[in-house]
C-alpha positions as CSV (number, residue, x, y, z in Angstrom):
1,M,15.2,-28.4,19.2
2,V,13.1,-30.1,16.7
3,T,12.2,-27.5,13.9
4,G,8.7,-28.0,11.7
5,D,10.5,-30.1,8.8
6,L,12.0,-32.4,11.6
7,N,15.5,-30.9,11.5
8,A,17.4,-29.8,14.5
9,A,18.6,-26.5,15.6
10,L,20.7,-25.5,18.6
11,V,18.6,-22.5,20.0
12,E,20.0,-19.8,22.6
13,W,17.8,-17.1,23.8
14,V,17.6,-14.6,26.8
15,V,14.2,-13.8,28.4
16,Q,13.9,-10.5,30.5
17,Y,11.6,-10.3,33.2
18,R,10.6,-8.0,36.3
19,I,8.7,-8.9,39.5
20,S,5.3,-7.2,39.1
21,D,3.7,-8.8,42.3
22,P,6.3,-9.9,44.9
23,V,3.8,-11.9,47.2
24,K,2.7,-13.7,44.3
25,Y,6.2,-14.3,43.3
26,L,7.3,-15.6,46.7
27,F,4.3,-17.5,47.7
28,E,2.3,-18.6,44.8
29,V,5.0,-20.3,42.6
30,R,7.1,-22.7,43.8
31,Q,10.8,-22.1,42.7
32,P,9.8,-18.9,40.2
33,S,13.2,-18.9,38.4
34,A,13.0,-22.6,37.4
35,T,9.2,-22.3,36.5
36,L,9.9,-19.2,34.3
37,R,12.8,-21.4,32.4
38,Y,10.4,-24.4,32.0
39,V,7.8,-22.1,30.5
40,S,10.1,-20.1,28.2
41,E,11.7,-23.7,27.1
42,S,8.1,-25.1,26.5
43,V,7.0,-21.8,24.5
44,M,10.2,-21.9,22.6
45,R,9.9,-25.5,21.4
46,E,6.1,-25.0,20.3
47,V,7.3,-21.8,18.4
48,V,10.3,-23.3,16.8
49,G,8.4,-26.5,16.1
50,D,6.1,-24.5,13.9
51,R,8.7,-23.3,11.5
52,T,11.5,-24.8,9.2
53,V,14.9,-25.0,10.3
54,D,15.8,-22.3,7.6
55,E,13.2,-19.9,8.9
56,V,14.8,-20.6,12.7
57,I,18.0,-19.9,11.5
58,T,17.8,-17.2,9.2
59,V,14.8,-15.0,8.4
60,G,12.2,-15.8,10.8
61,R,14.1,-14.8,14.2
62,Q,12.1,-11.6,14.8
63,D,8.7,-13.4,14.2
64,I,10.1,-16.2,16.8
65,E,10.9,-13.5,19.2
66,S,7.4,-11.7,19.0
67,E,5.5,-14.9,19.1
68,A,7.3,-16.3,22.0
69,L,7.2,-13.2,24.0
70,I,3.3,-12.9,23.8
71,K,2.7,-16.5,24.7
72,M,5.0,-16.4,27.8
73,Q,3.2,-13.2,28.6
74,E,-0.3,-15.0,28.6
75,L,1.3,-17.9,30.4
76,S,2.7,-15.7,33.5
77,R,-0.6,-13.8,33.5
78,K,-2.8,-17.2,33.4
79,Y,-1.0,-18.8,36.3
80,E,-0.3,-15.9,38.2
81,M,3.5,-15.9,38.4
82,G,4.0,-12.6,39.9
83,F,6.4,-11.6,37.1
84,S,6.1,-9.6,33.9
85,I,8.0,-10.6,30.7
86,D,9.4,-7.7,29.0
87,Q,11.6,-9.1,26.2
88,V,12.6,-12.4,24.4
89,Q,15.9,-12.2,22.6
90,L,17.3,-15.0,20.4
91,K,21.2,-15.4,20.7
92,N,22.9,-17.9,18.9
93,I,21.1,-20.5,16.5
94,N,23.0,-23.0,14.7
95,P,22.3,-26.6,13.3
96,P,23.9,-29.4,15.4
97,V,27.8,-29.8,15.2
98,P,27.8,-33.0,13.1
99,V,25.6,-31.4,10.3
100,Q,27.0,-27.6,10.6
101,A,29.3,-28.0,7.5
102,S,26.9,-29.3,5.2
103,F,24.3,-26.7,6.5
104,N,26.7,-23.9,5.8
105,E,27.4,-25.4,2.0
106,V,23.5,-25.4,1.5
107,N,23.4,-21.9,2.8
108,Q,26.0,-20.7,0.5
109,A,24.2,-22.5,-2.6
110,K,20.9,-20.6,-1.5
111,Q,22.8,-17.4,-1.4
112,E,24.6,-18.0,-4.4
113,K,21.2,-18.9,-6.1
114,E,19.6,-15.6,-4.7
115,K,22.7,-13.8,-6.2
116,L,21.9,-15.4,-9.8
117,I,18.3,-14.6,-9.6
118,N,19.0,-11.0,-8.7
119,E,21.6,-10.7,-11.6
120,A,19.0,-12.5,-13.9
121,R,16.3,-9.8,-13.0
122,R,18.7,-7.0,-13.1
123,D,19.5,-8.1,-16.7
124,Y,15.9,-8.6,-17.4
125,N,15.1,-5.1,-16.2
126,K,17.6,-3.8,-18.6
127,I,17.0,-5.8,-21.7
128,I,13.3,-6.4,-21.8
129,P,12.6,-2.3,-21.9
130,L,15.2,-2.0,-24.7
131,A,13.5,-4.7,-26.5
132,L,10.0,-3.3,-25.7
133,G,11.3,0.2,-27.1
134,E,12.6,-1.3,-30.2
135,K,9.3,-3.2,-31.0
136,D,7.4,0.2,-30.3
137,Q,9.8,1.7,-32.9
138,Q,9.1,-0.9,-35.4
139,I,5.5,-0.7,-34.9
140,R,5.4,2.9,-35.4
141,Q,7.7,2.6,-38.3
142,A,5.4,-0.2,-39.8
143,D,2.2,2.1,-39.1
144,G,4.1,5.1,-40.9
145,Y,4.9,2.7,-44.1
146,R,1.3,1.5,-44.1
147,L,-0.3,5.3,-43.9
148,K,2.3,5.9,-47.0
149,R,1.1,3.2,-48.9
150,I,-2.7,3.8,-48.3
151,N,-1.9,7.7,-49.2
152,E,-0.2,6.5,-52.1
153,A,-2.8,4.2,-53.4
154,Q,-5.8,6.8,-52.7
155,G,-3.8,9.2,-54.7
156,D,-3.5,7.0,-57.8
157,V,-7.1,6.2,-57.4
158,S,-7.8,9.9,-57.5
159,R,-5.7,10.5,-60.6
160,F,-7.3,7.4,-62.2
161,N,-10.7,8.5,-61.4
162,A,-9.6,12.1,-62.8
163,L,-8.3,10.8,-65.8
164,Y,-11.4,8.4,-66.4
165,A,-13.7,11.3,-66.0
166,E,-11.9,13.1,-68.9
167,Y,-11.8,10.1,-70.9
168,L,-15.3,9.7,-71.1
169,K,-15.8,13.5,-72.1
170,A,-13.3,13.2,-74.9
171,P,-11.7,9.6,-75.5
172,A,-9.5,10.4,-78.4
173,V,-7.9,13.5,-76.8
174,T,-7.4,11.8,-73.5
175,K,-5.8,8.7,-75.0
176,R,-3.3,11.1,-76.9
177,R,-2.3,13.1,-74.0
178,V,-1.7,10.1,-72.0
179,Y,0.5,8.4,-75.0
180,I,2.3,11.8,-75.1
181,E,2.9,12.0,-71.4
182,T,4.1,8.3,-71.3
183,M,6.5,8.8,-74.0
184,Q,7.8,12.0,-72.6
185,S,8.5,10.1,-69.3
186,V,10.0,7.1,-71.2
187,L,12.2,8.2,-74.0
188,P,14.8,10.2,-71.8
189,K,15.6,7.2,-70.2
190,I,16.4,5.5,-73.3
191,D,20.1,5.8,-74.9
192,S,19.2,5.1,-78.7
193,K,16.2,5.8,-80.4
194,I,14.5,4.6,-83.8
195,I,11.7,6.1,-85.2
196,I,9.6,4.4,-87.8
197,D,6.8,5.7,-90.2
198,N,4.0,3.8,-90.0
199,N,3.2,4.4,-93.6
200,L,6.5,2.5,-94.8
201,E,5.8,-0.6,-96.7
202,S,9.3,-2.1,-95.7
203,I,12.1,-1.3,-93.6
204,L,15.7,-0.9,-94.8
205,P,17.9,-2.4,-92.4
206,L,20.4,0.2,-90.9
207,L,24.1,-0.6,-90.8
208,N,25.8,-0.1,-87.4
209,I,28.6,2.0,-88.6
210,K,29.7,2.5,-85.0
211,D,30.6,-1.1,-84.2
212,G,32.0,-1.7,-87.8
213,Q,34.7,1.1,-87.3
214,G,35.4,-0.6,-84.0
215,E,36.1,-3.9,-85.8
216,G,38.2,-2.0,-88.6
217,Q,40.5,-0.6,-86.3
């Protein structure tokens, strides 16, 4: 049979029927068995001709059986053949022998394609949720850092405003307090300290005795 995509397929099927009206079966229809055969072949050619060879051989078997059954039942009632068709069952469906090997290769390639697609989907379903989880975690970390910096900045602004308010009330006292607090914070971090009196007119250079002792030795 010729399929809808102009390929060929060897189709075998079975039609199960029962005589519903013996009189019509015997006297209204000439050669009932042959007539049923012609009807089933005509319907099957029509149904197969509406589908691709892949549908006929692989995924479309059940649809073909259902559609063919309905059409055969309609014709049997229309022409009052005296029998009722109960079931249409497809048997062997194969491509023609000369191209069967090529068809099998194509079919295997399609199965391999489906396998690769399924593997890719499996990897996608595994990797993407992890990536989304990492993205959400990074977003939460960034939001946390942003809130931290905002709070720190707001704290700095609050301290500056408080200090500025004190400065407006007592500038000299505030400047001295800030200077002392700054020195208390900075000086402990310095190893050597030199304190100079502002009233001195000249500075006497200090001899680095420690380095000199090291050279003499």
